[in-house]
N, C-alpha and C positions, 0 to 999 in steps of 0.2 A: 504494500500500500504506500502511496506517495504522501507527501506532506500536504496539509490543507492549504489551499490557495487563498490569499487575501484579496479582497476587492470583489468585483463582480464575477459571478460564475458564468461560464459560457453555455449554460443550459438554455436552449432556445425554448421560448414559451410559445404557446399556440397563438395564432393570429387573433383569434377571438378575445384572448386575454388583454392584449394591447389595445384592441378596439374598445373593449368595455372600460378599461382604465381611462382612456381619453374621453369617452362619453360621460363617465362619472365626473371628471374634472369640468367638462363643458357644462353639464347640468348644474353642478354646484355653483359655478360662477353666474349662471343664469338666474338662480334663485336668491343670490345675495342682494340685499337692498343696495340701491345706488349710494345711499349715505354712508354705508360701510366701505364701499369701494373708494369713494372720493373724500373720505373723512380727513386725510392729511391736508387736502387743499381747502376744504370747508372750514377746518379748525384754525386756520392761520389768524383770523382776527381775534379769536378768543385767546390764542396762544400769545399774541402780541400784547393783548390787554393784561394777561397774567404776568408777563415779564415786566412790563413798564408801569404797572399800577403803583407799586410802592414808591418809585421815584417821582411819579406825577403827584401822588398824594403828599409827599414830603415837600415838593416845590410849592404846591398850593397852600400848605400850612405855613410855609415861610412867607409867602406873599401875603396871606391873611394876617400874619403877626404884625405887619406894618400898619394895617388898617384898624385892627382891634385894640391896639395900644400895648401889646405885649412887649414890643421892642422898646417903647418909651419907658415902661415900668422897669425893664431890665437895665436900661441905661441909668435911670434914676437910682436904682439899687447899687449899681457899680460906682456911680458918682458919690453916693453917700459913704460907701465903704472906703473910697479913696480919701474923702474929706476926713473921715474918722482916723485915718492913718493906718488902714489895714495893710497897705503895701509896705509901709515902714515897719510895722510889727513883724511881717513875714521876713523882711530882709534882716531885721535884728535877730530873729530866731535862727535864720540860716547862718549868720555870722557867728553866733554863739556855738552852734553845732560844729561849724568849721574849725573854730578855735579849739574846742574840746578834742576833736578828732586829730588836729595837728599835734596837740600835747601828747595824746596817746601814742601816735606814731613816733614822735621823738623819743619817748620813754622806751618804746619797744626797740627802736634802733640802738639806743644806748645800751640796753640790756643785751642785745645780740652782739654788739661790739665788745662788751666786757667778757661775754662767754667765749668769743673767738680769741680774745687776747689771753684769757686764762688757759685755753687749750694750747695756744701757741707757746706760752711760757712753760707749760708742762712738757711740750715736745722738745723745746730747747734744753730743758733741764735733763731730760732723758738722753738727748744727744750728747750733752757735756759729760755725763756719767760714763757713756760708752767710750768716749775718747780717752778717758783716764785709765 
C-alpha cells in the first residue's frame, strides 16, 4: 500500500454530481435576499456614521461650550486661581521638593564616595602587606 496523498484525490465523480452541486449553488444565490447580497454597499452610510459620530459629537460640544458660557466660567475659575497665587504655590512646592531631592542625592553620593575610599584604603593596605 502506498502513502496517503495530500490534496485533492483524482477520483472522478459522476457528471450528475457536479451538475447538482452547481444547481445547488445557483438556487441558493437565487433565494438570498438582495439586502444580504448588497449589505456591504448599503451599510456604508451607517458605517461612516458609527466611525465619525464620536468626533462630531465632541466638536459640537466644544462649539456649544462657547455659547452656553462654559468657556467663560472656566476662564473665570482659572483667573481667580491665578489671582489667589495658585501658580506661585505650585512653583514653591516644586522648588521645595527639588531642594529636598538635591540634598538626598548629595548625601547619597557622599556616602558612596566614602564607601569607595574605604574599600580603596583596605586594598592599598593589603597590597602594602604583600610587598613586605
